[in-house]
C-alpha positions as CSV (number, residue, x, y, z in Angstrom):
1,X,-41.8,-25.6,26.2
2,X,-38.5,-23.7,26.2
3,X,-39.6,-22.0,29.4
4,X,-40.0,-25.3,31.1
5,X,-36.7,-26.6,29.9
6,X,-34.9,-23.4,31.0
7,X,-36.6,-23.3,34.4
8,X,-35.8,-27.0,35.0
9,X,-32.1,-26.6,34.0
10,X,-31.8,-23.4,36.1
11,X,-33.4,-24.9,39.1
12,X,-31.5,-28.1,38.7
13,X,-28.2,-26.2,38.5
14,X,-29.1,-24.1,41.5
15,X,-30.3,-27.2,43.4
16,X,-27.1,-29.1,42.6
17,X,-24.9,-26.2,43.6
18,X,-25.8,-26.5,47.2
19,X,-28.6,-24.2,48.3
20,X,-28.7,-24.8,52.1
21,X,-31.8,-26.4,53.4
22,X,-33.1,-24.9,56.7
23,X,-36.5,-24.1,58.2
24,X,-36.4,-20.4,57.2
25,X,-35.0,-21.0,53.7
26,X,-37.3,-18.4,52.0
27,X,-35.6,-15.4,53.4
28,X,-35.4,-12.1,51.5
29,X,-31.7,-12.9,50.8
30,X,-32.5,-16.4,49.6
31,X,-35.3,-15.1,47.3
32,X,-33.1,-12.3,45.9
33,X,-30.3,-14.7,45.3
34,X,-32.5,-17.1,43.4
35,X,-34.1,-14.2,41.5
36,X,-30.6,-12.8,40.5
37,X,-29.4,-16.2,39.5
38,X,-32.5,-17.0,37.4
39,X,-32.3,-13.5,35.9
40,X,-28.7,-13.8,34.8
41,X,-29.0,-17.3,33.2
42,X,-32.3,-16.6,31.5
43,X,-31.3,-13.2,30.0
44,X,-29.9,-14.6,26.8
45,X,-33.0,-16.5,25.9
46,X,-35.5,-14.0,27.4
47,X,-34.0,-10.6,26.8
48,X,-37.1,-8.5,27.6
49,X,-36.5,-7.3,31.2
50,X,-40.2,-6.9,32.1
51,X,-41.2,-10.3,30.7
52,X,-38.2,-12.0,32.4
53,X,-38.9,-10.3,35.7
54,X,-42.6,-11.3,35.6
55,X,-41.8,-14.9,34.8
56,X,-39.1,-15.2,37.5
57,X,-41.5,-13.6,40.1
58,X,-44.1,-16.2,39.2
59,X,-41.6,-19.0,39.4
60,X,-40.4,-17.9,42.9
61,X,-43.9,-17.4,44.2
62,X,-45.0,-20.9,43.1
63,X,-41.8,-22.5,44.4
64,X,-42.5,-20.9,47.8
65,X,-46.0,-22.4,47.8
66,X,-44.9,-25.8,46.6
67,X,-41.5,-26.2,48.4
68,X,-41.8,-24.3,51.7
69,X,-38.5,-25.9,52.8
70,X,-36.5,-24.8,49.8
71,X,-35.1,-26.5,46.7
72,X,-32.9,-29.0,48.6
73,X,-36.0,-30.4,50.4
74,X,-37.2,-32.3,47.2
75,X,-35.6,-34.8,44.9
76,X,-34.4,-33.8,41.4
77,X,-37.3,-35.8,39.9
78,X,-39.8,-33.9,42.0
79,X,-38.2,-30.7,41.0
80,X,-38.4,-31.6,37.4
81,X,-42.1,-32.5,37.7
82,X,-42.8,-29.3,39.6
83,X,-40.9,-27.3,36.9
84,X,-43.2,-28.7,34.2
85,X,-46.3,-28.0,36.3
86,X,-45.2,-24.4,37.0
87,X,-44.2,-23.7,33.5
88,X,-47.5,-25.1,32.1
89,X,-49.4,-23.0,34.7
90,X,-47.6,-19.8,33.6
91,X,-48.2,-20.4,29.9
92,X,-51.9,-21.1,30.5
93,X,-52.3,-18.0,32.7
94,X,-50.6,-15.9,30.1
95,X,-52.8,-17.2,27.3
96,X,-56.0,-16.6,29.4
97,X,-54.8,-13.0,29.8
98,X,-54.4,-12.8,26.0
99,X,-50.6,-12.7,26.0
100,X,-49.2,-14.9,23.3
101,X,-45.7,-13.4,22.8
102,X,-43.6,-14.9,25.5
103,X,-40.5,-13.1,24.3
104,X,-38.3,-16.2,24.2
105,X,-35.6,-16.3,21.5
106,X,-35.8,-19.7,19.9
107,X,-32.6,-21.8,20.2
108,X,-31.4,-25.3,19.4
109,X,-30.8,-27.8,22.1
110,X,-29.4,-31.3,21.6
111,X,-31.8,-34.3,22.0
112,X,-31.3,-35.8,25.4
113,X,-33.3,-38.2,27.5
114,X,-34.3,-35.2,29.6
115,X,-35.7,-33.4,26.5
116,X,-37.7,-36.4,25.5
117,X,-39.0,-36.8,29.1
118,X,-40.1,-33.2,29.1
119,X,-42.1,-33.8,25.9
120,X,-43.6,-37.0,27.4
121,X,-44.5,-35.2,30.6
122,X,-46.2,-32.4,28.7
123,X,-48.3,-34.8,26.7
124,X,-49.2,-36.8,29.8
125,X,-50.4,-33.7,31.4
126,X,-52.7,-33.1,28.5
127,X,-53.8,-36.7,28.0
128,X,-53.8,-37.8,31.7
129,X,-57.2,-39.5,31.5
130,X,-56.4,-41.5,28.4
131,X,-55.3,-45.1,27.8
132,X,-51.6,-45.5,28.8
133,X,-50.7,-47.5,25.8
134,X,-52.3,-45.1,23.4
135,X,-50.6,-42.1,25.0
136,X,-47.2,-43.8,25.0
137,X,-47.6,-44.6,21.3
138,X,-48.6,-41.1,20.6
139,X,-45.5,-39.7,22.5
140,X,-43.3,-42.1,20.6
141,X,-44.7,-41.0,17.3
142,X,-44.4,-37.3,18.0
143,X,-40.9,-37.6,19.3
144,X,-39.9,-39.7,16.3
145,X,-41.4,-37.2,13.9
146,X,-39.7,-34.3,15.7
147,X,-36.4,-36.2,15.4
148,X,-37.0,-36.5,11.7
149,X,-37.4,-32.8,11.4
150,X,-34.7,-31.9,13.9
151,X,-32.1,-34.7,13.6
152,X,-29.4,-33.6,16.1
153,X,-30.9,-30.7,18.0
154,X,-34.5,-29.5,18.5
155,X,-35.6,-25.9,18.1
156,X,-37.1,-24.7,21.4
157,X,-39.8,-23.6,21.6
158,X,-41.0,-25.8,18.7
159,X,-42.7,-23.7,16.1
160,X,-46.5,-24.2,16.1
161,X,-46.5,-25.1,12.4
162,X,-44.1,-28.0,13.1
163,X,-46.1,-29.3,16.1
164,X,-49.3,-29.1,13.9
């Protein structure tokens, strides 16, 4: 979960700071700049250099596939949804390879509408073929319970024992 939030915030920041849209956006310089930026801002929460580099490389390769015209070619909502999708794919891939230690240092982040939306989007990805009303009630319940445990700020990633 934390990976998704970090990626979204990083990409949103990079997107908002004016990456120039052009037909040849995925140049070596563009990729290196994005890699350097993601590396510098994710270092505090993902201190292991090898794990961080592997994660960033995956992000960039998937972004190149999904957004061939660069970050400015999509809306912020689309970028958010793509961020969730890529983060989920990465975690699933790591789990299939037997890697359960993502190396992320847990941290507290304030409750915001974006944090709540991220939780909802994650649940919708898991329960996409279920009744809309039931999934919405489930999301409301989980978020309410998490807010009871973490009143002002939520610990990300949420410990598995808390989620259980």
